[in-house]
C-alpha positions as CSV (number, residue, x, y, z in Angstrom):
1,M,-28.0,-23.8,13.6
2,A,-27.1,-20.2,12.7
3,D,-25.9,-19.6,16.2
4,T,-23.8,-22.7,16.1
5,N,-22.1,-21.7,12.8
6,L,-21.5,-18.2,14.1
7,A,-20.2,-19.5,17.4
8,Q,-17.8,-21.9,15.5
9,A,-16.5,-19.1,13.3
10,V,-15.9,-16.7,16.3
11,E,-14.5,-19.5,18.4
12,A,-12.1,-20.5,15.7
13,T,-10.6,-17.1,15.4
14,I,-10.5,-16.4,19.2
15,G,-8.8,-19.8,19.7
16,S,-6.1,-18.9,17.1
17,S,-5.5,-15.5,18.7
18,S,-4.7,-14.1,15.3
19,Y,-6.2,-11.3,13.2
20,D,-4.2,-12.6,10.3
21,T,-5.8,-16.1,10.6
22,N,-9.3,-14.7,10.5
23,V,-8.4,-12.7,7.4
24,K,-7.3,-15.9,5.7
25,F,-10.6,-17.7,6.5
26,L,-12.5,-14.6,5.4
27,L,-10.7,-14.6,2.0
28,A,-11.2,-18.4,1.7
29,D,-15.0,-17.9,1.4
30,K,-16.1,-19.2,-2.0
31,Q,-17.9,-16.0,-2.8
32,I,-14.6,-14.0,-2.3
33,L,-12.4,-16.6,-4.1
34,A,-14.8,-16.6,-7.1
35,R,-14.5,-12.8,-7.5
36,I,-10.7,-13.0,-7.1
37,L,-10.6,-15.6,-9.9
38,K,-12.9,-13.6,-12.2
39,Y,-11.1,-10.3,-12.0
40,A,-7.5,-11.5,-11.5
41,V,-7.1,-14.8,-13.4
42,Q,-7.6,-14.3,-17.2
43,E,-9.0,-17.8,-17.8
44,F,-12.0,-17.1,-15.6
45,K,-12.9,-13.6,-16.5
46,E,-15.7,-14.6,-18.9
47,M,-17.3,-17.0,-16.5
48,P,-20.3,-16.0,-14.3
49,I,-19.6,-15.8,-10.6
50,E,-22.0,-18.7,-9.9
51,D,-20.1,-21.0,-12.4
52,I,-16.7,-20.0,-10.9
53,M,-18.0,-20.9,-7.4
54,A,-19.2,-24.2,-8.7
55,S,-15.8,-24.8,-10.3
56,I,-13.9,-24.4,-7.0
57,G,-13.0,-27.7,-5.5
58,E,-13.9,-28.8,-2.0
59,D,-10.2,-29.0,-1.1
60,I,-9.7,-25.4,0.1
61,E,-6.7,-25.5,2.5
62,I,-6.0,-22.8,5.0
63,G,-2.6,-22.4,6.8
64,T,-4.0,-22.9,10.3
65,R,-6.4,-25.7,11.2
66,A,-9.2,-23.9,13.1
67,L,-12.6,-24.4,11.6
68,D,-14.9,-27.4,11.3
69,A,-15.6,-28.4,7.7
70,G,-18.8,-27.6,5.8
71,L,-20.5,-24.7,7.5
72,S,-22.5,-24.0,4.4
73,N,-22.9,-24.8,0.7
74,L,-21.7,-21.3,-0.3
75,G,-18.6,-21.4,1.8
76,R,-17.5,-24.9,2.5
77,V,-14.1,-25.0,4.0
78,N,-12.3,-28.3,4.2
79,V,-9.2,-27.5,6.3
80,S,-6.0,-29.6,6.0
81,G,-2.3,-29.0,6.2
82,T,-0.8,-26.6,3.7
83,E,2.7,-27.8,4.4
84,D,4.7,-28.5,1.3
85,N,7.8,-30.6,2.2
86,I,9.9,-31.8,-0.7
87,P,13.0,-33.8,0.4
88,G,16.1,-31.6,-0.2
89,E,14.1,-28.5,-0.9
90,G,12.9,-27.6,2.6
91,K,9.5,-26.9,4.0
92,I,7.1,-24.0,3.1
93,F,3.5,-23.2,4.1
94,F,0.9,-21.7,1.9
95,D,-1.8,-19.3,3.2
96,I,-4.7,-20.7,1.1
97,R,-4.6,-23.4,-1.5
98,F,-7.4,-24.8,-3.7
99,T,-8.2,-26.2,-7.1
100,A,-10.5,-24.8,-9.8
101,Y,-11.8,-26.4,-12.9
102,H,-12.3,-24.4,-16.1
103,K,-15.7,-25.4,-17.4
104,E,-15.1,-24.9,-21.2
105,T,-11.6,-26.3,-21.5
106,E,-12.0,-28.9,-18.7
107,M,-8.7,-27.7,-17.4
108,K,-7.6,-28.0,-13.7
109,F,-5.9,-25.1,-12.1
110,L,-3.8,-25.3,-8.8
111,I,-4.2,-22.0,-7.0
112,N,-2.5,-20.4,-4.1
113,L,-3.6,-17.1,-2.4
114,E,-1.3,-15.2,0.0
115,A,-2.1,-12.2,2.1
116,Q,0.8,-9.9,2.7
117,R,0.8,-7.1,5.3
118,S,3.7,-5.5,3.6
119,S,5.4,-5.7,0.2
120,D,8.2,-3.3,1.1
121,P,11.7,-5.0,0.5
122,S,13.1,-3.0,3.4
123,K,10.6,-4.6,5.8
124,L,10.6,-8.1,4.2
125,G,14.3,-8.4,3.7
126,Y,13.7,-9.6,0.1
127,H,11.8,-8.6,-3.1
128,L,8.3,-10.1,-3.1
129,E,8.6,-11.0,-6.8
130,N,11.3,-13.5,-6.1
131,R,9.1,-15.2,-3.4
132,V,6.3,-15.3,-5.9
133,I,8.5,-17.1,-8.5
134,F,9.7,-19.5,-5.8
135,Y,6.1,-20.4,-4.8
136,L,5.2,-20.9,-8.5
137,A,8.2,-23.2,-9.0
138,R,7.3,-25.3,-5.9
139,M,3.7,-25.6,-7.1
140,V,4.9,-27.0,-10.4
141,S,7.6,-29.3,-9.0
142,S,5.4,-30.7,-6.3
143,Q,3.0,-32.1,-9.0
144,K,5.4,-35.0,-9.8
145,Q,3.9,-38.3,-8.5
146,T,0.6,-36.4,-7.7
147,E,-0.7,-34.8,-10.9
148,F,1.6,-36.6,-13.3
149,Y,4.0,-39.6,-13.3
150,H,7.2,-40.5,-15.0
151,S,7.8,-38.2,-18.1
152,D,4.2,-37.2,-18.7
153,Y,5.0,-33.5,-18.5
154,D,2.2,-32.5,-20.7
155,N,-0.1,-33.5,-17.9
156,L,1.2,-30.7,-15.6
157,K,-1.6,-28.5,-14.2
158,K,-1.5,-24.8,-14.6
159,V,-0.5,-22.9,-11.4
160,R,-1.6,-19.5,-10.3
161,S,-0.1,-17.8,-7.2
162,I,-2.1,-14.7,-6.2
163,W,-0.6,-12.2,-3.7
164,L,-2.8,-9.7,-1.9
165,C,-0.6,-6.8,-0.7
166,L,-2.3,-4.6,1.9
167,D,0.0,-1.7,2.4
168,N,-0.2,0.5,-0.7
169,S,-0.6,4.2,-0.8
170,E,-3.6,6.2,-2.1
171,D,-2.6,5.9,-5.7
172,G,-1.1,2.4,-5.4
173,D,-4.2,0.3,-6.4
174,A,-3.0,-2.0,-9.2
175,I,-2.9,-5.6,-10.4
176,E,0.3,-7.0,-11.8
177,E,1.2,-10.3,-13.5
178,I,4.5,-12.3,-13.5
179,G,4.9,-15.1,-15.9
180,L,7.0,-16.9,-18.5
181,S,7.5,-15.3,-21.9
182,R,8.8,-16.8,-25.1
183,K,10.8,-15.1,-27.9
184,T,13.0,-16.1,-30.8
185,V,16.5,-14.6,-30.3
186,F,17.9,-16.1,-33.5
187,G,16.3,-17.3,-36.7
188,K,12.7,-17.3,-37.9
189,K,11.3,-20.3,-36.0
190,V,7.8,-19.7,-34.6
191,N,6.4,-22.1,-32.0
192,P,2.7,-21.7,-31.3
193,Y,2.8,-23.7,-28.0
194,G,1.9,-21.3,-25.2
195,I,4.0,-20.8,-22.1
196,D,1.3,-20.0,-19.6
197,L,1.9,-22.9,-17.1
198,M,2.8,-20.6,-14.2
199,R,1.6,-17.1,-13.5
200,G,1.9,-14.9,-10.5
201,I,-0.6,-12.2,-9.8
202,I,0.0,-9.3,-7.4
203,I,-3.1,-7.4,-6.2
204,N,-2.2,-4.1,-4.6
205,V,-4.7,-3.0,-2.1
206,R,-4.5,0.4,-0.4
207,S,-4.3,0.9,3.4
208,G,-5.6,4.4,3.9
209,E,-8.9,5.1,5.8
210,T,-10.1,8.0,3.6
211,I,-9.4,6.7,0.2
212,E,-12.0,6.9,-2.6
213,D,-13.3,3.7,-4.2
214,S,-10.9,2.1,-6.6
215,R,-12.0,2.0,-10.3
216,N,-11.1,-1.7,-10.3
217,E,-14.0,-3.7,-9.0
218,L,-12.0,-6.4,-7.4
219,I,-9.7,-4.0,-5.5
220,S,-12.7,-1.9,-4.5
221,M,-14.5,-5.0,-3.1
222,L,-11.4,-6.2,-1.2
223,E,-10.8,-2.7,0.3
224,N,-14.4,-2.6,1.5
225,L,-14.2,-6.1,2.9
226,L,-10.9,-5.5,4.8
227,S,-11.8,-1.9,5.8
228,K,-12.4,-0.7,9.4
229,A,-16.0,0.0,8.7
230,S,-18.7,-1.6,10.9
231,V,-20.0,-5.1,10.1
232,E,-23.4,-3.7,9.2
233,E,-21.9,-1.2,6.7
234,K,-19.8,-4.0,5.2
235,K,-22.8,-6.3,4.8
236,R,-24.8,-3.5,3.1
237,I,-22.0,-2.7,0.6
238,L,-21.1,-6.4,-0.1
239,T,-24.8,-7.2,-0.6
240,E,-26.0,-4.2,-2.6
241,K,-22.9,-3.4,-4.6
242,Y,-21.4,-6.8,-5.2
243,G,-24.4,-9.1,-4.9
244,M,-23.0,-11.3,-2.1
245,I,-25.1,-13.5,0.1
246,M,-24.5,-13.1,3.8
247,T,-23.8,-16.6,5.1
248,T,-23.4,-17.2,8.8
249,E,-19.7,-17.8,8.5
250,L,-19.1,-14.8,6.3
251,E,-20.9,-12.5,8.8
252,G,-19.1,-14.2,11.7
253,R,-15.7,-13.7,10.1
254,M,-16.4,-10.0,9.4
255,Q,-17.7,-9.5,12.9
256,T,-14.7,-11.2,14.5
257,M,-12.3,-9.2,12.2
258,C,-13.9,-5.9,13.3
259,N,-13.6,-7.0,16.9
260,W,-10.0,-7.7,16.4
261,S,-9.5,-4.3,14.8
262,E,-11.0,-2.6,17.8
263,A,-9.0,-4.7,20.2
264,I,-5.8,-3.9,18.2
265,K,-6.7,-0.2,18.2
266,E,-7.4,-0.2,22.0
267,A,-4.2,-2.2,22.7
268,S,-2.2,0.3,20.6
269,F,-3.8,3.2,22.5
270,E,-3.0,1.6,25.9
271,E,0.5,0.7,24.7
272,G,1.0,4.3,23.5
273,I,0.0,5.7,26.9
274,K,2.3,3.2,28.7
275,K,5.3,4.1,26.4
276,G,4.5,7.8,26.9
277,I,4.7,7.4,30.7
278,E,7.9,5.4,30.5
279,K,9.4,7.9,28.1
280,G,8.4,10.7,30.4
281,I,9.9,9.0,33.4
282,E,13.1,8.4,31.4
283,K,13.3,12.0,30.3
284,G,12.6,13.2,33.9
285,I,15.4,11.0,35.2
286,E,17.7,12.2,32.5
287,K,16.8,15.8,33.1
288,G,17.3,15.4,36.8
289,M,20.7,13.8,36.5
290,K,21.8,16.5,34.1
291,K,20.7,19.2,36.5
292,G,22.4,17.5,39.4
293,I,25.6,17.2,37.5
294,E,25.5,20.9,36.6
295,E,24.8,21.9,40.2
296,E,27.6,19.8,41.5
297,R,30.1,21.4,39.0
298,L,29.0,24.9,40.2
299,N,29.4,23.8,43.8
300,A,32.9,22.5,43.1
301,I,33.9,25.8,41.5
302,E,32.5,27.7,44.5
303,R,34.6,25.6,46.9
304,M,37.7,26.3,44.8
305,V,37.0,30.1,44.7
306,Q,36.6,30.1,48.5
307,A,39.8,28.2,48.8
308,G,41.7,30.9,47.0
309,L,42.3,29.2,43.6
310,T,42.6,31.6,40.6
311,K,40.4,31.6,37.6
312,E,43.2,30.0,35.4
313,Q,43.7,27.2,37.9
314,I,39.9,26.4,38.0
315,I,39.6,26.5,34.2
316,S,42.5,24.1,33.9
317,C,40.5,21.6,35.9
318,G,38.0,21.3,33.1
319,Y,35.4,23.9,34.0
320,T,34.2,26.6,31.6
321,D,34.4,30.4,31.6
322,G,30.6,30.5,31.8
323,E,30.4,28.3,34.8
324,F,33.1,30.3,36.6
325,A,31.3,33.6,35.8
326,E,28.0,32.2,37.0
327,V,29.6,31.2,40.4
328,V,31.4,34.6,40.8
329,N,28.2,36.5,40.0
330,A,26.2,34.5,42.5
331,L,28.8,35.0,45.3
332,C,28.9,38.7,44.6
333,A,25.1,38.9,44.8
334,Y,25.2,37.4,48.3
335,T,27.9,39.8,49.6
């Protein structure tokens, strides 16, 4: 059965031909999601990991349909479409969506997890914070006729949009929150009703290969999980340091992701060689053409000198003093 699970995990990723897709399935493992909730979502920080895992619903949705449901009790993945299409508002796709139930308050949370290769506005073409707010708004507005009906707005479920940014510098490990705030701008009215319906969380993970462990446990875990280390090294760290259980699908995802990293590295190396050769050829052609043009200009000057034209006449045709002197010196050397 273990071989079957591993084969399915590997086949799913190979079939999708996407390193990004495999990262999404890796992050969607309940052991990973539980730790993200504990260390990034305030409401879950006091709950044990085991209780958080139990609170995560069986409705984990991942952006690309690729994996059979229910590979294990620890990491059950029920894949369905993550398309959110509201008439008049357009269509968007979420990376990972799931629900979690807070044990003590019996409150249901709607959660979205996004993995971003870059958070740089110059690369994205927009500021990530605005996209986070847009996703939060959609997660709220899409609840009408699903989580609440008519004017029962007090039955809105809390939404949390978590963004994992993977391109930060060595000192860029940080966790940020975006949410609603309330303040009285006139008068003394104090309203105790909290405004924590929607909250965006940005987890900044570093991309360097020689960085030291982050002092934040969640960021440290994610950096080890997504690093270029071997599968065996990752398994050792995740088991010994973070107490994870190596299920067949979790191991399979890590193995496939490492394979993809090697494939990308090899492809980049081969592409670099190819581009280098092409660039060398282009430079050679350019250099040859330049040399040919220079030689032809000198030959033209030589013909004009032999025809009896004066220096002033030759210069007036667009040639330089240096070119004229070079030709005259060469002719003198032969005589």
